[in-house]
N, C-alpha and C positions, 0 to 999 in steps of 0.2 A: 151547759156553759160553753163558751168558745174553746176549741182545741181539746174536746172530749172525744176519745175514741170509744164508740159504743158497739162496734162490730169489729172483731179481730180476725184477720186472715187465718185460715187453716183450723178454725175452731168449729165445733158442732153447732148446728143451727136449731133453734127452738122458737124463734120469734122473728116476725117481720115488723118493720117500723114504717108507719105512714107519717110523712113529714107534714106537720100542721103549720109550722112557722119556722122561718130561718132557712139555712142552707148547710149542706155537708159536702165534704170532699171524699171521693172514693179513690183509693190508691192501693197499690201492691208494694211489697218490700221484696226485692230480689234476694237471692242467696248471698250476694255480696253486701247486702245491707242498704242498697240504694232504694229510694222511694220513687215510684213511677205513678204520677197522677193519671187517673183514668177518666174521671168526670166530676162535674159539680152538679148536685141535685138539690132542688128546692121544694118549696111548699107544693102540696097536692101530688107528691110523688111518693113512691115506696122504695125502701131499701131492705135488703136481707131476704128477699123473696126467692132468689135463685136457689139457694141452698135448701130451702124448704121444698121446692119443686123437684130438684134432682137428687136429694138426699146425699149430697157431697158436702165436704167441709166448706166453710165460707171462702169465697174466691178472692176477697179483698178486705181491706180495712175501710171503715167509714168513720170519719171524724167531723165534728161540727166545726164550721168556719166561724159562725157567730152564734149567739144564743139561739138555740133551736128547741122547738117543742115537737115531740113525736107522740103518736098513739101506737102502743105496742099490741100486737095480736099474736097469740100463740100459733104454732104451726098447725095444730089440730083445728082451731077455729078458722084459720086462714084457708085451709083445704076445704073445710065444710062450706064456707062462703062461696068459694070457687065452684064447687059442685052444685050448690043450690041456686046460684045466680049466673047464668050464662053471660049476661051483660057485663058483670064484673070480670069474669074470666076473659071475655073479649077485650075489655079495656086494658087488662093486664098484658095481653098479647100486643096491643098497640104500644104500650109503654116500653115493653121489651124490644119491640121492633125499632122504635125511635132511638133507644139506647144503642143498639147495634149500629144504626146509621151514624149517630153522633160519634161513637167510638171509631168507626171507619174513617170519618172525616178528621178526627183528632189525630189518628195515626198518620194519615196522609200529611196533615199540617206539620206534625213534629218532624217527619222525615223530609219535607220539602221546603218549609218556610224558615226564614232566619228569625233570630230572637226578637227583633222589633215587631214583626208581624204576629208572632205567637203571643207576645206580651200584650199587644193591642187587643187581640182576640179574647184573651183571658180577662182583660179589664172590662171589655164590653159585656162579656158573660157575667162576671161578678157584679157589675153595677146594677143588674136586674134584681139581685137578691138583697141589696143593702138599701136602707131608707134613703130617699132622695139621691140615689145613685152614688153615695159617698162611701167608698170602700174603706173599711176600717181594719186593715190588716197591716202587719209590719212588712217591710221589704223582704225579710227572711221567710215569712209565711207565704208571701206572693211568689218568691223564688221556688219554694217547694212545689207549689201548684203548677208553675210553668215548667219546672224541670230544668232549672239553670242555677248558676251560682248567684248569691246575693249581690256580689260586686257587679256582675254583668247586668242584672236586673236594675240595680241602682243607676248604672250608667244609662241604660235604656230609658228609665223613668225621667232622669235629668234631661235627656234629649227631648222627650215628649213635652216636658215642662218648658224648655227653651223654645220649642216650636209652637207653644200656646195651645197644646192639645189637652193638657191636664193641669189641675192645681195639685200641689204636693205639699203636705205638712206631716208632722209626726203621726204615723200610723193612719194617715188619711190620704186617699187619692180620689179625685173627682174628675171625671171626663167633662171637658167643656164643649 
């Protein structure tokens, strides 16, 4: 279901999850208790694999953004498949490489862009994961993903609405 945390930061890893349907948010919680969004991941991707590969505790939390279906694979089976199928191992390397690139771009964006540009980028990204591009998140949930206060995000969304860029209703945002 939406808002379900199924991987918790700093816990031991025993399972990798292949996202079959839906989307998830990957984030860390700082020692001060702040949430830092790292990425949004959707169907045909995997989460939880890093800790299985490096035998370290989970590096982040993973929470469903919308109703999400996953296929769970034990660590032993995951490693067995990687050893037996070089093609799957290579595809995993491609996925990890893309994630590093996306994370690098995200860090640059957070450090260099103002809130309206960051918000627009997140809206474009999220619209790919929701049916008909209609994002069904509260403004509070969206603010958590963007890394800003709800009040600032609401102000930005209102500006986008007034500019004719989005339609805005209760827990629904659609890019026009």
